[in-house]
C-alpha positions in Angstrom: 153.6 174.3 100.8 151.5 172.6 103.4 154.4 170.3 104.3 156.6 173.3 104.9 154.1 175.0 107.1 153.6 171.8 109.2 157.3 171.3 109.5 157.8 174.9 110.7 155.0 174.5 113.3 156.5 171.2 114.5 160.0 172.6 114.7 158.8 175.7 116.6 157.2 173.3 119.1 160.2 171.0 119.7 163.0 173.5 119.4 166.3 173.8 117.5 168.0 170.7 118.9 167.0 168.8 115.7 168.9 167.2 112.9 166.6 167.0 109.9 167.1 163.9 107.8 166.4 163.5 104.1 166.2 159.8 103.4 165.4 158.9 99.8 166.7 157.0 96.8 166.3 160.3 94.9 168.4 163.4 95.2 167.3 166.3 97.2 166.9 168.9 94.5 164.4 171.4 92.9 163.7 169.3 89.8 160.0 169.7 88.9 158.1 166.7 90.1 156.5 166.1 86.8 160.0 165.8 85.2 160.9 162.8 87.4 160.9 159.3 85.9 158.3 158.0 88.5 156.9 161.1 90.2 154.4 159.3 92.3 156.8 156.6 93.6 159.4 159.0 94.9 159.5 159.7 98.6 159.3 162.2 100.3 156.8 163.3 97.6 156.7 166.9 96.6 159.4 168.1 98.9 162.2 170.1 97.3 165.7 171.3 98.3 164.3 174.9 98.5 161.7 173.8 101.0 164.2 171.9 103.2 166.6 174.9 103.0 163.8 177.1 104.4 164.0 175.0 107.6 167.7 175.4 108.1 167.4 178.2 110.6 165.1 176.1 112.7 167.4 173.1 113.0 171.0 172.2 114.1 171.8 170.5 110.8 170.3 168.9 107.7 171.5 165.5 106.7 170.9 164.3 103.2 171.1 160.5 102.9 170.5 159.5 99.4 170.4 155.7 99.4 173.2 154.2 97.4 172.8 151.7 94.6 174.5 149.0 96.8 172.0 149.6 99.6 169.1 149.4 97.2 170.4 146.1 95.8 170.2 144.6 99.2 166.4 145.0 99.0 164.6 143.5 102.0 167.7 141.5 103.3 167.7 141.8 107.0 164.2 143.2 107.3 161.5 141.5 109.4 157.9 141.4 108.1 155.0 139.0 107.7 155.3 136.8 104.6 152.2 138.4 103.0 153.7 141.9 103.2 156.9 141.3 101.2 155.7 143.5 98.3 155.0 146.3 100.8 158.3 145.9 102.5 160.2 146.0 99.2 158.8 149.6 98.7 160.4 150.8 102.0 164.0 151.8 102.6 165.8 148.7 103.7 168.4 147.9 106.2 171.2 149.2 104.0 169.5 152.6 103.6 169.1 152.9 107.3 172.7 151.9 108.0 173.9 154.6 105.6 171.6 157.2 107.1 172.7 156.2 110.7 176.4 156.8 109.8 175.6 160.3 108.4 173.4 161.1 111.4 176.0 160.0 113.9 178.5 162.3 112.2 176.2 165.3 112.3 175.2 164.6 115.9 178.9 164.2 116.8 179.7 167.6 115.3 177.1 169.3 117.4 177.6 167.4 120.7 179.8 169.4 123.0 
């Protein structure tokens, strides 16, 4: 619950003109963490749908961007990183994940921009 308390504090400080983004290759749900196939490789770790929903009244919108299989297959294509950090880069969301999230964010921001 520390994550939730910190998020509430942060959102109280920056105001409600916020679109909260969930960006992960895992679904945003309430599945127990110990029931996940690789519980310690999933990001954001230990954050559930219930926790995110508790922030809804503090934000304009919540965007759930679950990275597609196609974006995951692209791996590090298009990413820039030092050669010695390839294994680290491969653990991060790649360009495809960010492109998908950007489209969803643009839609959400467009709905609220008036």
